N, C-alpha and C positions, 0 to 999 in steps of 0.2 A: 434501581433505575428506571425512569418511565419511558415510554418507547420512543419520544421525541430526542429526549440524550444517546438512547442506543444508538440511533444512526447517525450521530455526533460526535461517537468516537472515532479515535484512530490513534494507530499503533503506528509508530514511526520507530525504527530496526538497525542499527548503524555503532558498526564501532569507532567512527567520529564521533567526540562527543560534539563537537562547533556546528558538523552537521544536525544531531540532532537541538543541540540550543537551537539552533535557524532555524529548523523547519516547526518546533515544538512554538515557539515565540510569536511567527507567523500564523501559524492554525489557531493560536490560541485567537491571537488578533480578530481571527476569523469565528470566535466562537465555537473551535472545534475543544471538543475533550480531549486533549493528550497523553497519550501511556508512551514511557521511553523505556528503550532496552538496546543495552550496550552488545547482546550477540544474540545468537539463536539460543538458547540456553536460558537464559531473560524472557525471547519472544515467547516463547512455549508456553512459560509458567503465564504469562500473562492470560494469552490465548485459552489457557485454561478454564479463567477468570472470568471473562469478559466476552463480548461479540464487538467484533470492530465493523464498522463499515467501510475502511480499507486500512488494509496494515500494510506500509513505508520500507519495502525490506533491502538494504545489501544482501549482495550475495556473498562477496568475499571479506568473513569475518573470521577472528579467532573462538576458540572454543566451540562451538556447534554456529555451521555456516549455514548462508540464506537456504542453500540444497539442499539438507537436511533439515531444517523448518520448513519447506515446502512439503520433501518426502512423507512429513512426518503427516501434514496436514492432510495430504491425501491418505495413507495410512487411517487414518481415523475418519474420513469418508465426507472433512468439513469443508465442502464447499462455495460456504454459504457467505464467507468474507471473503472478501475482492483484493488481489493481490496487484501492486504497483511495485515492482522492480527501479530500486534507486542505486543503479550501477555506474563502476568508472573502469572497469577492469575484464568485463564478458567480453569474448569476441562474436562474431554471428553464429556461427560454427555451435556455440556453447548455448546460448539462447534459441537455436534450431530445438538442442535436447531437450527442451522444457516443456509441460505441459500447455498447450497454447488454452484450455480450457481454465487452467489455474492465475493464468497470469492474464491480469485485465491492461497491462499498460505498462514503456518502460521508459526512465525517466534515467538519461547520460547525464554523467557529475562532469562537466559544474554547469548548474540547472539555476534557472531564476525560480527562486523562493517563492515570490509572489504569482509565481505562473501555477506552480506546481501546487500554491494553495488556493487557487481560485477549482483547479479541476477538481480536488478531495471534496471543496464545498459543494461543486455542483455533482459530484460522484453520491456524495451523501443526501444531497435533496432526491434524486433519484430515487435511493433506494431505499427514501424513507416513504414513497409512493408506490401504492398497487397498482398492478396490471398494466407494466407499462411497454410499450413494441420495443423494437429492436430504437436503439437510439447513439449515436456515438457526437463525439467530444474531437476535434482535432487542433489540436494548438502548437505553436512552433517555441520549443523553449532556448533557451542560450546553447547546451547540448546539441540539442537534435529533434527529429519531433516527437511527439508522443501519438498514440491514438488510443484510449478508453475504448472499451464495445462495454455500454451502459446495461443493456438488458441484463447484461451477469449481473449486472450485482441486485436485483432483484430476487427475493427470498420469500 
């Protein structure tokens, strides 16, 4: 894989096949390379063999949940693959317990797939550039606000 392809690869992790299909379709429409995983175990396998510009991660899944994926990423010290949570059931207290350095954004379901895709595209473009200062993109999605700190995307 070339460096240009690397910064355009996205992982969508969600146990809901319709969400994976929707996000995959919209992101591919924006020339993104999309890998999909139905649970955390599949996600961890894909993460071991690939580098992602963005990982879109559901927290509440069977088999291995999103919390376990985050713990594994932290344990391996791999902070270079930014995570945007795509969630429905987590309350504010749960989100506060997560490592804020690991999480680059939170999107609540239901969301506008096109707006989320535009955020992912912007993040991948920023990640593909070097020596950027602190930047932020804020947008309102159907499910609420999202703020992604893009300076964390530089590796």
